C-alpha positions, 0 to 999 in steps of 0.5 A, spaced: 516 520 522 522 521 518 526 523 524 527 516 526 529 514 519 537 512 518 540 518 515 542 515 508 534 512 507 531 519 509 536 522 503 534 517 499 526 519 500 528 526 500 531 525 493 525 521 490 520 526 493 524 531 490 523 528 484 516 527 484 514 534 487 515 537 480 511 543 480 516 544 487 510 546 491 513 541 497 507 536 497 505 531 492 498 530 488 494 523 488 496 523 481 503 525 482 504 519 487 500 514 483 505 515 476 511 515 481 509 509 485 508 505 478 515 507 476 517 503 482 512 497 480 507 499 485 501 499 480 495 502 484 489 504 482 487 512 483 482 511 488 487 506 492 492 512 492 487 517 494 485 512 500 492 512 502 493 519 502 487 520 506 490 515 511 496 519 512 494 526 510 495 529 517 493 536 515 487 534 510 490 538 504 489 532 499 496 532 498 502 528 501 507 532 504 514 529 506 512 527 512 507 523 510 509 520 504 514 518 509 509 514 513 505 512 506 512 509 504 513 504 510 506 502 511 506 500 504 513 496 505 510 494 511 504 491 508 508 488 502 513 484 507 507 481 511 504 479 505 511 476 502 512 472 509 504 469 509 505 467 501 508 460 504 506 457 497 510 462 494 505 463 488 506 471 489 498 471 491 495 469 497 490 463 499 484 465 503 488 462 509 494 466 508 490 472 506 487 471 513 493 470 517 497 476 513 491 481 515 491 478 522 499 480 522 498 487 520 494 488 526 487 488 523 481 484 526 477 482 521 470 478 521 468 473 517 463 478 513 468 483 513 474 478 511 469 476 505 468 483 502 475 484 502 477 478 499 472 479 493 475 486 492 482 484 491 480 477 487 484 479 480 480 474 476 473 476 478 471 469 477 471 466 484 463 464 486 466 465 493 472 468 496 474 462 499 475 458 492 480 463 489 487 466 491 489 474 491 494 478 488 496 484 492 502 487 489 498 492 484 492 494 486 
């Protein structure tokens, strides 16, 4: 994927990756990635980081190579852009209808039972009796 990146973006990503790869192993662990993303304002749980790594870990090492990091980076940026575009109320959270549109825009086909599970998972307040009555924040899960 990195070969499709503009040279200045490639250099920026490579510089960031080298700064995060503190042991100079050529790969980044889940914990290293979590700390680095948090410095950029993306506060993901360690299980979420591990799930991201599993999605893009082509060599199945459990760590992230530079190429794999580029894939994760663009996935996160794409998802973030989709959610921002679908936050029509500009509340930094998504209503159920906005969430459904965002998932569809991201290419996910989500039936009602699955949608309810996803909605409950990301209901930050954990107060909604039904996912249809609350909003969800996706910036830091």
